[in-house]
C-alpha positions in Angstrom: -19.9 26.9 48.6 -20.7 23.8 46.9 -21.4 20.2 48.4 -20.3 16.7 47.4 -21.9 13.6 48.3 -20.0 10.4 48.9 -21.3 6.8 48.1 -19.3 3.9 49.4 -19.8 0.8 48.0 -19.0 -3.1 49.3 -16.7 -3.9 52.0 -13.6 -2.3 50.9 -15.5 1.1 50.0 -16.9 1.3 53.3 -13.8 0.9 55.3 -12.0 3.3 53.1 -15.2 5.7 53.4 -14.9 5.0 57.2 -11.2 6.0 57.2 -12.0 9.1 55.1 -14.9 10.1 57.4 -12.9 9.9 60.4 -9.8 11.9 59.2 -12.0 14.4 57.6 -13.5 15.2 61.3 -9.9 15.5 62.8 -8.8 17.9 60.0 -11.8 20.0 60.5 -11.5 19.7 64.4 -7.8 21.0 64.3 -8.6 24.1 62.0 -12.2 24.9 63.4 -11.6 25.8 67.1 -14.9 27.9 67.7 -17.2 25.1 67.4 -19.3 27.0 64.7 -20.6 25.3 61.2 -19.0 27.0 58.5 -18.8 26.9 54.4 -15.9 24.5 55.0 -17.9 21.9 56.9 -20.9 22.1 55.0 -19.1 21.1 52.0 -19.2 17.2 53.4 -21.3 17.9 56.2 -24.8 18.9 57.6 -25.3 20.3 61.0 -28.6 18.7 62.5 -30.2 20.0 65.4 -31.6 16.7 67.2 -34.4 18.9 69.2 -36.0 19.6 66.0 -38.6 17.1 64.8 -38.0 17.9 60.9 -34.4 16.9 61.2 -33.8 20.0 59.1 -30.3 21.3 58.9 -29.3 24.6 60.7 -27.5 27.2 58.5 -24.0 28.5 58.4 -22.5 30.2 61.2 -24.6 28.6 63.8 -23.0 26.4 66.6 -22.2 22.6 65.6 -25.3 20.5 66.7 -24.8 17.0 65.1 -22.8 16.5 62.2 -24.3 14.2 59.5 -22.0 12.8 56.7 -23.0 13.6 53.0 -22.7 10.1 52.4 -24.4 7.0 51.1 -23.3 3.3 52.5 -24.2 0.3 50.5 -23.1 -3.4 51.3 -24.6 -6.7 50.6 -23.3 -8.1 53.6 -24.1 -6.1 56.7 -21.0 -6.9 58.8 -18.8 -3.5 58.0 -21.7 -1.2 57.9 -22.7 -2.8 61.5 -19.5 -2.2 62.6 -19.3 1.4 61.5 -22.6 1.8 63.2 -21.3 0.5 66.5 -18.1 2.6 66.2 -17.1 5.8 67.2 -18.5 7.3 63.8 -21.9 6.1 64.7 -23.5 9.8 65.3 -22.2 10.5 61.8 -24.6 8.3 59.7 -28.3 7.4 60.4 -30.2 5.0 59.1 -31.9 6.7 56.0 -28.1 6.7 54.6 -27.6 2.7 54.7 -28.7 0.0 52.4 -27.5 -3.8 53.5 -28.3 -7.2 53.0 -27.1 -10.4 54.3 -26.1 -12.5 51.8 -23.5 -10.9 50.0 -22.9 -11.1 46.1 -20.4 -14.4 46.5 -17.4 -12.5 44.5 -19.7 -12.5 41.3 -20.0 -9.5 39.4 -23.3 -10.5 37.8 -25.1 -10.8 41.5 -23.9 -7.2 42.5 -25.0 -5.7 39.1 -27.4 -7.4 37.8 -29.5 -9.1 40.8 -29.0 -6.7 43.8 -29.0 -3.9 41.3 -32.3 -4.8 40.1 -33.6 -5.7 43.5 -32.5 -2.2 44.9 -32.9 0.0 42.2 -35.6 1.9 43.9 -33.8 2.2 47.2 -30.6 3.2 46.0 -32.1 5.9 43.7 -34.2 7.4 46.8 -31.1 7.5 49.3 -28.9 9.3 46.5 -31.9 11.5 45.6 -32.4 12.3 49.6 -28.7 13.3 50.0 -28.9 15.4 46.8 -31.7 17.2 48.4 -29.9 18.2 51.2 -27.2 20.0 49.3 -27.7 23.6 48.0 -25.3 23.4 45.3 -24.4 19.7 44.8 -21.1 19.6 42.6 -19.7 15.9 42.6 -20.5 12.8 43.7 -17.1 10.3 44.9 -17.9 6.9 44.4 -15.7 4.5 46.3 -15.4 0.5 45.5 -13.1 -2.0 44.7 -12.7 -4.1 41.6 -12.3 -7.8 42.6 -15.2 -8.2 45.0 -18.5 -9.1 44.0 -20.7 -6.0 45.6 -17.9 -3.5 45.1 -17.5 -4.2 41.4 -21.1 -5.5 40.5 -23.4 -3.2 42.7 -20.5 -0.2 42.5 -20.9 0.3 38.6 -24.6 -0.1 38.8 -24.9 2.5 41.2 -22.6 4.7 38.8 -24.9 4.2 36.3 -27.6 5.1 38.2 -26.0 8.3 39.1 -25.5 9.1 35.6 -29.0 8.6 34.5 -30.5 10.6 37.8 -27.8 13.4 37.6 -26.4 13.4 34.4 -24.9 17.1 35.1 -23.0 16.4 38.5 -19.7 15.4 38.0 -18.7 11.5 38.7 -15.5 10.7 40.3 -14.6 7.0 41.2 -11.9 6.1 43.2 -11.4 2.0 42.3 -9.2 -0.1 44.4 -7.7 -2.9 42.0 -6.8 -6.5 43.5 -3.0 -7.7 42.8 -2.1 -10.7 41.0 -2.1 -12.9 44.0 -5.6 -11.7 45.0 -7.1 -14.5 46.8 -10.7 -14.0 44.9 -10.2 -16.4 42.0 -12.9 -14.7 40.1 -11.6 -11.3 40.7 -10.5 -11.0 37.1 -14.0 -11.2 35.5 -15.3 -8.9 38.0 -12.6 -6.2 37.6 -13.1 -6.5 33.5 -16.7 -6.4 33.8 -16.3 -3.4 36.0 -14.0 -1.8 33.3 -16.4 -1.5 30.9 -18.9 0.5 33.0 -16.1 2.8 34.4 -15.1 3.8 30.9 -18.4 4.8 29.8 -19.7 6.0 32.8 -17.8 8.0 34.9 -15.9 11.2 34.3 -12.8 10.5 36.3 -11.4 7.3 37.6 -8.6 7.1 40.2 -7.0 3.9 40.0 -5.3 2.7 43.3 -3.3 -0.8 43.6 -3.6 -3.3 46.3 -0.2 -3.9 45.5 0.9 -0.5 45.8 -0.6 0.3 49.3 1.1 -3.0 50.5 4.5 -1.7 49.2 4.3 1.6 50.5 3.0 0.5 54.0 5.6 -1.8 54.3 8.3 0.8 53.4 6.9 3.1 56.1 6.8 0.1 58.5 10.4 -0.7 57.7 11.5 3.1 57.7 10.1 3.1 61.6 11.5 -0.1 62.7 14.8 -0.2 61.4 15.7 3.6 61.4 17.6 4.9 64.1 17.2 4.2 67.8 14.2 6.1 69.3 12.7 6.5 66.0 9.2 5.7 65.7 5.8 6.2 63.6 4.3 9.9 64.3 1.2 9.7 66.0 -0.3 13.1 64.8 0.2 12.3 61.0 -2.8 11.0 58.7 -1.1 8.6 56.8 -1.0 6.2 59.9 -4.0 4.5 61.0 -5.9 4.9 64.3 -3.7 7.2 66.2 -4.9 10.6 66.3 -8.4 9.9 64.6 -11.6 9.0 66.4 -11.3 5.3 66.0 -9.3 3.1 68.5 -7.2 -0.1 68.1 -5.5 -0.4 64.6 -7.8 -2.9 62.2 -6.2 -4.9 59.2 -6.3 -2.9 56.2 -6.5 0.2 58.1 -3.0 1.7 57.2 -3.5 1.0 53.4 -7.1 2.6 53.7 -5.8 5.6 55.3 -3.7 6.5 52.1 -6.6 6.3 49.9 -8.5 8.3 52.7 -5.6 10.8 52.4 -5.9 10.9 48.6 -9.3 12.2 48.9 -8.7 14.4 51.5 -6.0 15.9 49.6 -8.1 15.9 46.6 -11.4 17.7 48.3 -9.2 20.6 50.2 -9.9 23.1 47.6 -13.8 22.4 48.0 -13.6 22.7 51.7 -10.9 25.5 52.5 -9.8 28.5 51.7 -6.7 28.9 49.1 -4.8 31.8 47.0 -5.4 29.2 44.0 -8.8 27.3 44.0 -9.3 24.3 42.1 -13.2 23.4 41.4 -14.0 19.3 41.4 -15.3 20.1 37.8 -12.1 21.6 36.9 -10.4 18.3 37.0 -12.4 16.3 34.3 -12.4 19.9 32.3 -8.8 19.9 32.1 -7.4 16.3 32.5 -9.6 14.5 30.2 -9.1 15.3 26.5 -10.9 12.2 25.4 -13.7 11.1 27.0 -12.7 7.3 27.7 -9.3 8.0 28.6 -10.2 9.2 32.2 -7.8 7.3 34.2 -6.0 9.7 36.3 -2.6 8.2 38.5 -2.8 9.4 42.0 0.5 10.0 43.7 1.1 11.4 47.3 3.4 13.3 49.1 5.0 13.1 51.8 4.3 9.5 52.1 8.1 8.3 54.0 8.9 11.4 55.7 5.8 10.5 58.4 7.5 7.1 59.0 10.6 8.1 61.0 10.6 11.1 63.1 14.3 11.9 62.7 14.1 12.2 58.8 13.9 16.2 58.6 10.8 17.7 56.8 11.2 17.4 53.0 12.4 20.5 51.3 9.5 21.8 49.1 11.4 20.9 45.9 12.1 17.7 46.8 8.3 17.1 47.4 7.6 17.8 43.9 10.4 15.6 42.5 8.9 13.0 44.9 5.3 13.3 43.4 6.8 11.9 39.9 9.1 9.2 41.4 7.7 5.4 41.2 7.7 4.9 45.0 4.9 7.8 45.2 2.4 6.5 42.9 -0.6 4.3 44.0 -0.5 2.2 40.9 2.8 0.5 39.9 3.5 3.0 37.4 6.4 5.2 35.9 4.9 8.0 34.6 8.1 9.9 33.5 8.8 6.8 30.9 5.4 7.0 29.5 3.3 10.1 28.0 1.5 12.8 29.6 -1.8 14.2 28.5 -2.4 16.5 31.5 -1.4 16.5 35.0 -3.1 18.5 37.8 -1.0 19.6 41.2 -2.8 20.0 44.2 -0.8 21.7 47.0 -1.7 22.0 50.7 0.2 24.3 53.0 1.6 28.2 52.9 3.1 27.5 49.5 3.4 30.5 47.0 2.3 30.4 43.3 5.9 31.2 42.6 7.0 28.2 44.0 4.8 25.9 42.1 5.5 27.5 38.7 9.3 27.4 39.5 9.1 23.2 40.1 6.5 23.1 37.1 9.5 24.9 34.8 12.5 22.6 36.6 10.4 19.3 35.8 8.8 19.8 32.9 12.2 18.9 30.7 11.9 15.4 32.1 8.2 14.8 31.9 7.5 13.8 28.5 3.7 15.5 27.5 1.9 15.5 24.2 3.0 17.6 21.8 -0.7 19.4 21.1 -0.6 19.9 25.1 2.5 21.3 26.5 1.4 23.3 28.7 -1.3 21.1 30.3 -0.7 21.5 33.7 -3.9 22.3 36.2 -2.8 23.7 39.9 -4.5 24.3 43.2 -3.2 25.9 46.2 -5.1 25.2 49.7 -3.7 27.1 52.5 -4.7 24.8 55.1 -1.7 21.9 55.4 -3.0 18.4 56.4 -2.6 17.7 60.3 0.8 17.0 61.2 2.3 18.7 58.6 3.8 21.9 57.1 2.2 21.1 53.4 1.5 18.3 51.0 1.1 17.6 47.3 -1.4 15.4 45.4 -0.4 15.0 42.0 -3.1 13.7 39.4 -1.4 12.6 36.1 -3.4 11.6 33.0 -0.5 9.3 31.9 -0.5 6.4 29.3 1.5 4.4 32.3 -1.8 2.9 33.3 -1.7 0.6 30.0 0.3 -2.0 31.7 -2.0 -2.2 34.7 -4.8 -3.0 32.4 -2.9 -5.4 30.0 -2.0 -7.5 33.2 -5.7 -7.2 34.2 -6.5 -8.5 30.4 -4.2 -11.0 30.5 -5.2 -13.0 34.0 -8.8 -12.6 32.5 -8.0 -14.5 29.5 -6.4 -17.0 31.4 -9.6 -18.0 33.1 -12.0 -17.3 29.8 -10.0 -19.4 27.7 -10.9 -22.5 30.0 -14.1 -21.1 30.7 -13.5 -21.7 34.4 -16.3 -20.1 36.9 -18.1 -18.8 33.9 -21.2 -21.2 35.1 -21.7 -19.2 38.2 -22.0 -16.0 36.1 -24.2 -17.5 33.4 -26.7 -18.9 35.9 -27.5 -15.3 37.4 -31.1 -14.3 35.3 -30.3 -11.6 33.0 -26.4 -12.0 32.5 -25.6 -13.1 29.1 -22.0 -14.6 27.8 -21.9 -11.6 25.7 -21.1 -9.6 28.4 -17.9 -11.1 29.0 -17.0 -10.4 25.3 -18.2 -7.0 25.3 -16.2 -6.2 28.6 -12.9 -7.5 27.3 -13.5 -5.8 23.8 -14.0 -2.7 25.7 -11.0 -3.3 27.5 -8.9 -3.7 24.6 -9.7 -1.1 22.8 -8.9 1.3 25.9 -5.6 -0.2 26.0 -5.1 0.5 22.0 -5.8 4.0 22.3 -3.2 4.6 25.3 -0.8 2.6 23.0 -1.7 4.5 19.9 -1.1 7.7 21.9 2.4 6.1 23.2 3.4 5.8 19.7 3.5 9.5 19.2 6.1 10.3 22.1 8.9 12.3 20.7 7.0 12.8 17.7 5.9 16.3 16.5 2.4 15.9 15.4 1.2 17.7 12.5 -1.8 20.1 13.1 -4.9 18.7 11.5 -5.9 19.8 8.2 -8.1 22.9 8.2 -11.8 22.4 6.5 -11.4 23.9 3.2 -14.4 26.4 2.5 -17.0 25.1 -0.4 -17.2 28.4 -2.5 
């Protein structure tokens, strides 16, 4: 069995991470009735016997003593991390896994990346190494951060660079929360574009999640639960709602949105944690879904999402679940993949689903999904037999699709509006080590990424001729 380490950076990264650990513990408790430390738990948790002075982990098969998350928590404002340490998850982390400051990054990418990145470099590397040393077979780093603030975007992408430097062979999967156009952080377009350059160059896969999409999904769920038939209510045993059923008490702001992202990570890692008839290795995601190294932005969609809002809604039929995964309402960014070009797609199914069901649905959906001509069979599938708590089955689709292009174009537009006026630029240039060339390089990197997607889009519907064979000199 392999292990993975979760690195949470900034306020948003730590709030999402908190929901992930809460729901992961609940999921394992639901399955693990005997209280024994098994391989499923070892993938994301250590079992530490506090009676042993060296704090060494107990082996597989023994009783659960104290579970410690394989995680590193970083924030330059201590509020969220302090809250986690005072809450129900306090036993899951210890001080060696945490790194905080008090002043924050002032919504400035340069402060996070340059100032704090340099000041805390050794401490961050030390904590990452310690987390890695606790693993027998380290498979993946999951980085969770937001793009709009200073610590998440700046220090988050600096940590990504450090991961590549220190552990070049270990897969780096990044979950990035993109700000909405109505974001209250005026400098978020700068932070996001500066962070995009780093993500494009140093991540193996990026799962972009838009704040606005999460807001729309949560509002729809609430509307369904309040506007439904008499007696309809939000199910208390489902993982996409917050608080109820997990370890945490009263619902906090953004909990419902953060839960959706936590569920994305739960479903994505289910094959690494539980058995299934068709196991998908985390390394296989990048291997199979990223034909071009820079085009590694994978659009996530989750289903069921809305059926949990209302008890009177019957469980979705299996085929409907597959159809939903390719509809706009279930995407975690505002995009319509069916009208764009697929480079590849992964389907990660949980529950008692047969391989034949999977194949039948792929064949059924294929005619309506435009794939690049050279990768018509670009499907990767995984079947995990353990369903999410409160469901009979679920599906996560990860699509490498050119539909991310409008999100990036909108971001470029918002950046350009500010940059033309040189608005707020002095806040960045006052940071020692930050040059104006960083801005021109970042926007140039984003523009060339958009252009790469654009040139792929132009091939839609055309059969590309085979590349000419090399003629062998005689």
